[in-house]
C-alpha positions as CSV (number, residue, x, y, z in Angstrom):
1,M,-47.7,-55.1,226.9
2,E,-48.3,-58.8,226.3
3,I,-51.1,-60.2,224.4
4,A,-53.2,-62.7,226.2
5,V,-55.9,-64.9,225.0
6,I,-58.5,-66.8,227.5
7,W,-59.0,-70.4,226.5
8,V,-61.8,-72.2,227.8
9,P,-62.3,-75.9,226.6
10,A,-65.5,-76.5,224.6
11,G,-66.8,-78.9,227.2
12,I,-66.8,-76.5,230.0
13,E,-70.1,-75.4,231.0
14,P,-71.4,-73.0,232.5
15,L,-68.8,-70.6,230.6
16,E,-69.4,-67.6,233.1
17,P,-67.7,-68.5,236.0
18,A,-64.3,-69.6,234.0
19,L,-64.6,-66.3,232.0
20,S,-65.0,-64.1,235.0
21,A,-62.0,-65.5,236.7
22,C,-59.8,-65.1,233.5
23,F,-61.1,-61.7,232.9
24,Y,-60.0,-60.5,236.4
25,H,-56.6,-62.3,235.9
26,T,-55.8,-60.4,232.7
27,C,-56.9,-57.1,234.1
28,R,-54.7,-57.6,237.2
29,R,-51.7,-58.7,235.0
30,G,-52.2,-55.8,232.6
31,Y,-52.4,-58.1,229.5
32,R,-54.0,-56.8,226.3
33,L,-56.7,-59.4,225.8
34,A,-57.0,-60.7,222.3
35,G,-60.1,-62.6,222.8
36,V,-61.6,-65.8,224.1
37,V,-60.9,-69.2,222.2
38,R,-62.9,-72.4,222.5
39,A,-61.1,-74.1,219.8
40,P,-59.0,-77.3,220.3
41,W,-55.8,-76.8,222.2
42,E,-53.7,-77.6,219.1
43,T,-55.2,-74.4,217.4
44,L,-54.3,-72.4,220.2
45,E,-50.9,-73.9,220.6
46,Q,-50.1,-73.2,216.8
47,T,-51.2,-69.4,217.4
48,M,-48.6,-69.2,220.2
49,I,-45.9,-70.8,218.2
50,D,-46.5,-68.2,215.5
51,G,-46.1,-65.4,218.0
52,E,-49.5,-64.1,217.9
53,V,-50.2,-64.6,221.5
54,D,-47.9,-64.2,224.5
55,V,-49.8,-65.7,227.2
56,V,-52.8,-68.1,227.5
57,V,-54.9,-67.8,230.5
58,I,-57.2,-70.5,231.9
59,A,-59.7,-70.7,234.8
60,D,-58.5,-74.1,236.2
61,R,-55.4,-76.2,235.8
62,A,-57.7,-79.2,235.2
63,H,-58.6,-77.7,231.7
64,L,-55.2,-78.2,230.5
65,P,-54.5,-81.0,228.3
66,A,-51.6,-83.4,229.0
67,G,-48.3,-82.7,227.3
68,R,-48.9,-79.0,226.4
69,S,-45.9,-77.1,225.8
70,P,-46.2,-73.2,225.6
71,R,-46.6,-70.9,228.8
72,V,-49.9,-71.1,230.5
73,E,-51.1,-69.3,233.6
74,V,-53.8,-70.3,235.9
75,A,-56.0,-67.4,237.1
76,A,-57.1,-69.2,240.3
77,E,-53.5,-69.3,241.6
78,L,-52.8,-65.6,241.4
79,P,-52.2,-64.6,245.1
80,D,-54.7,-62.0,246.7
81,R,-52.1,-59.5,247.4
82,P,-50.1,-57.7,244.8
83,L,-46.7,-59.2,243.9
84,P,-43.6,-57.5,244.8
85,V,-41.7,-55.5,241.9
86,A,-38.5,-57.3,240.9
87,G,-35.7,-55.9,242.9
88,Q,-37.8,-54.8,245.8
89,A,-38.3,-58.1,247.4
90,R,-37.7,-58.2,251.2
91,Q,-33.9,-58.6,251.9
92,M,-32.9,-61.3,254.3
93,A,-30.2,-60.1,257.0
94,R,-26.8,-61.6,256.3
95,R,-25.8,-64.3,258.6
96,R,-23.1,-64.1,261.1
97,C,-20.7,-66.6,261.1
98,R,-18.1,-67.3,263.8
99,P,-14.5,-67.2,262.7
100,H,-12.9,-70.3,262.4
101,V,-10.1,-70.9,265.1
102,R,-7.1,-73.1,264.6
């Protein structure tokens, strides 16, 4: 189970809509929530580099600083329907090709 942290920048107010979207996302993805962070991005980035956190969840892509490096997921971009399990995606029918005639 991957460890996730919710990051909401300190300047985002009110906090509740962002937290609600992020809590919902972490539940749907099955992450183990380590907590909510409002510290500067650099602090969170070091936590991820140190391996203490696998995933950072944010409420809106606009909250991200430019030039970030580790993995980040945006709760608002998750589709409404469940994602297919790997290997169970719909297979496309093979295309028939006409034989080459010489």
